[in-house]
SEKE-871416 format. One line per 2 residues: number of its first residue (from 1); their letters; for each residue x, y, z of C-alpha. Coordinates in Angstrom, 2 decimals, decimal comma, always signed. Layout:
SEKE-871416
NUM = a = X:Y:Z ~ ...
//
This chain:
SEKE-871416
1 = xx = -14,84:-4,90:-16,56 ~ -16,70:-7,48:-14,51
3 = xx = -14,97:-8,63:-11,34 ~ -14,84:-12,17:-12,74
5 = xx = -12,91:-10,91:-15,79 ~ -10,08:-9,44:-13,70
7 = xx = -7,03:-11,63:-14,30 ~ -5,37:-9,95:-11,32
9 = xx = -8,17:-10,54:-8,80 ~ -5,82:-12,75:-6,80
11 = xx = -3,59:-9,71:-6,27 ~ -6,47:-7,99:-4,45
13 = xx = -6,99:-11,11:-2,37 ~ -3,28:-11,21:-1,48
15 = xx = -3,34:-7,58:-0,38 ~ -6,53:-8,10:+1,63
17 = xx = -5,01:-11,11:+3,42 ~ -2,19:-8,88:+4,62
19 = xx = -4,61:-6,15:+5,69 ~ -6,58:-8,69:+7,73
21 = xx = -3,40:-9,72:+9,55 ~ -2,53:-6,08:+10,26
23 = xx = -6,00:-5,40:+11,70 ~ -5,57:-8,45:+13,93
25 = xx = -2,07:-7,65:+15,22 ~ -2,71:-3,90:+15,58
27 = xx = -5,91:-3,34:+17,57 ~ -5,47:+0,43:+17,15
29 = xx = -5,55:+0,18:+13,34 ~ -8,61:+2,00:+12,05
31 = xx = -9,97:+2,21:+8,53 ~ -8,65:+5,77:+8,26
33 = xx = -5,16:+4,56:+9,11 ~ -5,56:+1,66:+6,70
35 = xx = -6,40:+4,12:+3,90 ~ -3,34:+6,15:+4,90
37 = xx = -1,26:+2,96:+4,80 ~ -2,54:+2,06:+1,34
39 = xx = -1,80:+5,58:+0,07 ~ +1,74:+5,30:+1,42
41 = xx = +2,05:+1,83:-0,10 ~ +1,42:+3,33:-3,53
43 = xx = +4,22:+5,84:-2,96 ~ +6,56:+3,15:-1,64
45 = xx = +6,04:+0,71:-4,52 ~ +6,42:+3,50:-7,07
47 = xx = +9,70:+4,48:-5,40 ~ +10,97:+0,91:-5,74
49 = xx = +10,51:+1,30:-9,49 ~ +12,16:+4,72:-9,69
51 = xx = +9,08:+6,95:-9,45 ~ +7,64:+9,25:-6,75
53 = xx = +11,15:+10,25:-5,69 ~ +10,02:+13,54:-4,16
55 = xx = +7,25:+11,99:-2,07 ~ +7,68:+10,84:+1,51
57 = xx = +6,52:+7,54:+2,95 ~ +5,15:+7,84:+6,48
59 = xx = +6,84:+5,98:+9,32 ~ +3,63:+5,79:+11,39
61 = xx = +3,98:+2,62:+13,48 ~ +0,48:+1,31:+12,74
63 = xx = +0,85:+1,41:+8,97 ~ +4,37:+0,04:+8,54
65 = xx = +3,10:-3,51:+8,18 ~ +0,63:-2,48:+5,49
67 = xx = +3,33:-0,70:+3,50 ~ +5,78:-3,58:+3,83
69 = xx = +3,14:-6,15:+2,85 ~ +1,99:-4,21:-0,22
71 = xx = +5,55:-3,54:-1,39 ~ +6,49:-7,21:-0,95
73 = xx = +3,44:-8,37:-2,95 ~ +4,24:-5,82:-5,65
75 = xx = +7,87:-6,89:-5,93 ~ +6,80:-10,52:-6,07
77 = xx = +4,16:-9,99:-8,77 ~ +4,90:-6,95:-10,96
79 = xx = +6,35:-8,09:-14,27 ~ +6,48:-11,68:-13,08
81 = xx = +2,92:-13,02:-12,82 ~ +0,29:-12,60:-15,55
83 = xx = +2,18:-9,59:-16,97 ~ +1,06:-7,40:-14,06
85 = xx = +2,30:-3,84:-14,54 ~ +3,07:-1,24:-11,88
87 = xx = +0,06:+0,77:-13,06 ~ -2,23:-2,26:-12,77
89 = xx = -0,87:-3,04:-9,32 ~ -1,44:+0,52:-8,13
91 = xx = -5,00:+0,37:-9,49 ~ -5,62:-2,78:-7,38
93 = xx = -4,43:-0,94:-4,27 ~ -6,72:+1,97:-5,17
95 = xx = -9,63:-0,46:-5,63 ~ -9,08:-1,85:-2,15
97 = xx = -8,73:+1,66:-0,74 ~ -12,16:+2,53:-2,15
99 = xx = -13,58:-0,54:-0,44 ~ -12,00:+0,46:+2,87
101 = xx = -13,53:+3,95:+2,57 ~ -16,93:+2,48:+1,68
103 = xx = -16,98:+0,07:+4,63 ~ -15,63:+2,64:+7,08
105 = xx = -19,14:+4,08:+7,13 ~ -20,03:+1,12:+9,36
107 = xx = -17,53:+1,93:+12,10 ~ -13,88:+2,71:+12,74
109 = xx = -12,95:-0,85:+11,72 ~ -15,84:-1,49:+9,35
111 = xx = -13,60:-2,81:+6,60 ~ -12,07:-5,39:+8,92
113 = xx = -15,54:-6,44:+10,04 ~ -16,40:-6,89:+6,36
115 = xx = -13,35:-8,95:+5,33 ~ -12,55:-10,96:+8,45
117 = xx = -14,83:-13,85:+7,54 ~ -14,04:-13,90:+3,82
119 = x = -10,27:-13,62:+3,68
//
């Protein structure tokens, strides 16, 4: 699927906007912590829909905003906008996580440096 064919591309943009804010309000937030936050966001949103009951969501202070943002976007969009499913939403989080990992090669906050002028 080409990026231009993704009917849920705006979901990625919404998530990235929240990540940008978190990088700006939490100077200690690194790409590794962002990845951790996104992984915990997947658990948290699944739990809101009755899944991942045996998994724990971290209470690390630097990732709480990421988790809250991603859960809020999910609750706002899943099943309500463009027929977005939980599985599709999780795949968008995973897509962003891959981008964070890729850009972390350019420094501890490489992903933020990448998105700060585009989001």
